[in-house]
N, C-alpha and C positions, 0 to 999 in steps of 0.2 A: 504494500500499500504506499502511496505517495506521502511524503511529509509536506502537507499542506501549508506549513509555515514558510516554505520556499516558495519561489514565484515560478510557477508553471503555466505554460500556455494551455487554453482549455482543451485544445485538441490532445494534448499529452495527458491531461486529467481524464478525458474520455476514455481513452485507450489503457492507461496504466492504474487509475485509482480504483480501490475497494478490493483488489485481490490480495488475500493472505494465504501464500503457499502453504500446503500441507507438508508432513514429513515426506511425501512422495515427490516433492519438488516439481509439480507439474507446471508447465509454461502458460497453458491456458486454464481460464477458471473450471473448478471441478463442479460437477453436479452431485449434490448431496441428497440422493432420492431415499430419504428416510423419514418416517413418521415421528421417531422419537430418538432420544440420546440417551447413552447409558451413563450412570454415575459411579464414581468410585466407591461410595458408601452411602449410607442412609443420611449423614449429616450433610453431605454434599447434596444430595438430592432435596432435603429440607431447605438449604440455603438457596438453591437455584429457584425453587418454587416461590419461596417468599421474596426474592429479589435481593437478599443480602448478600448474595454472591453472583457474579457474572458467570454466564456460560449458557449453552444450548439447553432447552427444556423439552419442546414440543414443537414440531414444524407448523402448528398453527400460529404460532406468533415468535418462534425463534428457528432460523435455518440459515446456515453460512451462505449458500447461494442466493438466497434472497437478500441477505444483508449486503452482499458484495454489490448488487444492483442498488440498493438503497443508498450505499455510501457514495456511489458513482454518479447517481442522478442528483442527489443532494449537493455534491461538490460541483456539479455543472451548473445547477441553479443559484450556487453560492448561498446554499441554505444549510444550516447545520444538522437538521433533522429530517428524515424521510421514512415514511412507512409506505411500503408496497402492499397492494390489495390484488383482489381477484379481477377486478375490471374497473373502468374508469367511473362507472355509475356506483359501484362499491365504495370507491374513495370518496365520492360525493356523499353518499347516504352516511357512511361512517363519520365523515366530518360534521354534518349536521347533527347526528346524534351526540357528538362530542361537545359541540358549542351551544347548543340550543335546547331550551325547555319550553313545555306548554306555555303559551302565553307570549312568546318571544316573536319578533318581526324580523322578516328578511327584505331587503331591497334587491331585485334581480334585474339584469338587463332584459328587455323583452325579446331581444334576438338571440335567445338560447337555443341549443340543440333540443329538439322536440321532447326526447325523453327526460332531459333535464327539468323542462317546464311541466311535463306530467308528474315527475317526482315532487317537485314543490307543490303543485296545485292538488294533485289527487291523492298523494300520500301523507305527506307531512302536514297539509292542512287538517287531516283526520285526528291528528295528535296535538292539535291547538297551535300550530305554527302558522302564522299569517305571513302572506307573500305580496308584496307590491311590484309591479312591473313597469320599468321607466326606459326611455329612450337611452341607449348606450352612450350616444355621443353628446348628450345634454346634461352636464354638469349640474345645471340648475334643477333638472328633474330629481336627480339623485338627492340633492340637498333638501328639496321640498318634500320628498317623500318619507323623510326621517321622522320617527315617533319616538316617544319616551321608552318604548320597549324594543327598538330596532337594534339588534346585535350583529347582524351581518351583511355586508354587501357582497353580492356575487356576480360575476360577469365573465364572458368570454371575449377575448380580443386577439386577433380578429374573430369575428363572429361567424356563426355557422347558420345559414351558408352565404349571407350577403357580404362578408368580409368587411364589417364596420370595425372602426378602430376606436378604442376608449382612449382617453386622456388619463392614463393610469396615475400619473403623479398627482393631477388635480382631484381625482376621485378619492384617492388615499388621503389625501389632506382633508377632504370634506369628512371622510369616515372617521379619521383620528381625532378630528376637532369634537366629535360627539362620542368618542370611546367606542367606536364600531370597528370590528375587523374587516378587511377587505380580501376577498379570495378571487384569484383570477385563474381561470381556465386556460392553460397554455399549450393545449395539444396541437394547435394549428402551427404555432411558430417553434415550440420546443426551445430549450435553453440555447441551441445553436444560433438562434436568431434573436431571441428576446429573453430577458431575465426579469420578470415581474418584481422580485423581492428587492431588487436594485432600484426600481422605480417607486418604490413605496408599499407595495402590497405585503400583507402579513403572512399570507398562505397562497402557494400554487398547487393546482390539482392537474392531474395527468390522465388521459387515457392512453396508456402505454401501447395499446393495440394499434394505434395509429403510426406515426413518424418514429416513435422510439424503436418499435420493432422494424418497420420500414419494408417487410415483405408480407405483411397479411398472414402471419403464422400462428400467433397467440394473443390471448385476451389478457388484459391486466390493467392495472391503474396504480397512482401513487399520489401522496400528499407530501409536499415540501414545506418547511417553515423555520423560522429561527426562534420560534417561541417554545421553550423547553416545556412549559406547562401544558400547551397544547399537544405537543408530541407525546408526554407522558399520558394524558388523558386519552388520545387516540389509540395509542398502544393497549390500553386497559379496555377500550370499546372493542377493539380487534380480537384481543384475546377472548374476550367473552362471547362475542356474536359470531366470531369465525370466518370473516371474508378474506381469507388468507390467499396469497399468490403461491401457486406451485413451484417448486425448485426449478423444474425444466422451463417454465415461462420466464421465470427470473434470469436464468441464464441465457435464454434467447434475446431478452431485452438488454443485458449487459453486452452482448455481442453487438446488437444494434447500435448502442450508443458509441461504439468505436468508429462506426463510418457516419455518425449522424451529421456532422458539420458538412462533410463533402455531398452527402445526399442532399440536404436541405438547400445548398447553393444551387445545385443542378435543378431541383424541383423548381426553385424560385426562378431561374433563368428560363426554363421551359414554360412556365406558367406566364411570364411576362411577355414572351413572344407570342403565345397563344392568345392573350388578353389583347394584345394590339392588333392581332389579325381580325379578331372578333368585332372590335370597334369599327372595322371597316366593312363589316357585312349589313346590307341593307334590310335583312330580316331579323336582325337582332336590335332589340329596343334599347337595352341596357347592358353594360358588362360591369361587373364588381369585382375589382382587384386592386389592392392598395398600391401596387407599383405602378399604376397609370397615373399620369399627371392630372387627368380629369376626375379622379377619386377625390371626394371632399375632405378626406384626411390624410391625403398622400404625404404631406410634410410631417404631420404628426407621426405617421407610421415609420418614416425615415428616422425621426429623432428618437424613437423608442427602440431601435435595434441596439443590440449588445455591442459593446466596444470593438470587439474583433471585426464584425461586420462593417461597422463604421470605418474602419481603417482600410476596408478593401471594397470601396464603392465600385471599383471596375469589375467586380464579380457579378454584377447583375441581379442583386438580391434585394432591390430597393422594396419589392413588393411584400416581403415577409411571408414567404411560404408558397406552397404549391397548389392551392384551391382557387378556382376561378368560378364565378357562377354568371349566367346571363339569361336574360329574358327574351323569348322568340315570338314572333308572330303566330297566331293561331291558338293561343291558350294552351290547354292541356293538351289537346290533340296534336298541336304544332310541336309541343315539347316531346312528345311521345314519338312522333315521327322522327324526330332528329335522333333520339336515343336508339330506336329500332333500327335505323338505317346504318348505324355504325357496324363495322366488320370485326374488329379486334378489341375496341374499348370494352372493358368488364362492366356489365350492368349490374352493379352492386352498391349497397349503400355505406361500405366501408371506405376509408380513405387513408392516405399516408403510405401507399404501397409504391413499389417500383413500377408497377403496372398501373396505367391509367384507368381510373374508375369514373363512371358516369351514372347519376340517378336523377330522379324527379322528386325534390324535397316535399312538395306538397302532398304526394301519395305514398311516400316512404318515410324518411327521417321525420317528417313533420305531420305525418298522415293520422296520428293517434290524438292529435290536440284539436280543438274546436277550430270552426272556420273564423270565428271572431279572434282567436288567439293567432292564427296564421295571418289574418289581416293586420293585427297589431304589429306582428313580427315582419310583415310586408313579404310574405311567402307567396308569390303570384302562381297562378296555374300554369304560366308559361315559362316558369323559372327552371333552369338546368343546373345542376353543380357538377363540375368536373375536378376531381382531384389528379393534377397533372403529374404523370409519372416520369420515368428516366428513359422512355423509348426515344427515338429520333423525333424531335418536335414537328418536323415536316410531315412525318406520317400520322402523327395524332391530328394535325390540322386537315390533313387530306382525308381521314376517316370522319371528321365532323362536317367537312365540306359537303360530302354526299347528302347528309340529312338536311342541311341548310338549303342545298339546291332544290330538294324535294318540296320544302314548305315555301320556297321562293316561287315555285311554279302554282302552288295552291293558293297562296295568300297575298303575295306582293302584287 
């Protein structure tokens, strides 16, 4: 494991940190596929279970492979504490169970992933947690939504699927003035492009299923923070409720982190080129991508990139990530025509894969929320989301062109 008191480049941290070699002297991280761990004696077992002695106990809450991933991701986010979980939604659920009680109030951005909206509206409200949704890009709405019982701000930036950008510094200041914690879902950018804790956020959540893995292999999530008390309470919740990450998935994510920065730069380059091409298509109403100068928060997005990215502006990562969404003529049928006309893009709701994926948010990722909630989040029937992969970008454009030509003949 690296000595982080020394100055290492983030790419070195992504490859080297977290691994503690066993007596076997393995070069790559080991997978500890075990449910439990053996103790030298009864006293040691008692000490481990009570927490008075450090060491592995049971893989529901202590496993060396999972710990390796936690240390590596935490260091990349510049967070002291990280807890890995079975999925991104498990991470959000466990965080809410940790921070909130019945009668508490949460302010969320209206442009959240559909399942996150359902979690707050359909699940947590049953247990007395009230949620108010506000415009992600309006600090004034965040400020005006605060109540005496508000305990948490929760947002995604960039948002899913409209790629809106929050001014994290400003919203953090609003939150902290009222003793409220700010949580940022960083799944779209990852620490390779954006580090919300450095911008003032208290907590970062991840769906590791996305870019942290990078190849669509495993499901997982994580919470990162610099608050020791939050970490300790989160561990207690996970230990009791059991949303643990499997060692194999943790190992996969650790290997994914090693190439994360390289992949995110190429995802961003491809996405920017695709977005620029889409802007020139007469059957496309709007294109949502922070790298475009026409994006309303283009300069804000650039200002919130991490230091390493800002030092390499020539790398073409101005847009912060690989997700592009666009609205086409013809509403739902027009969007479906485009999607169904592709020949190699993967029609799937997952994102962050080296393979380009395409989906219709109104009937997939946001299909289980109400029409009113979709309208508030501005999820139109003609909206298409593309997670731009690492294929040759000219081939991605050609594959989409077929569908755009088809709706051009029908609706233009």
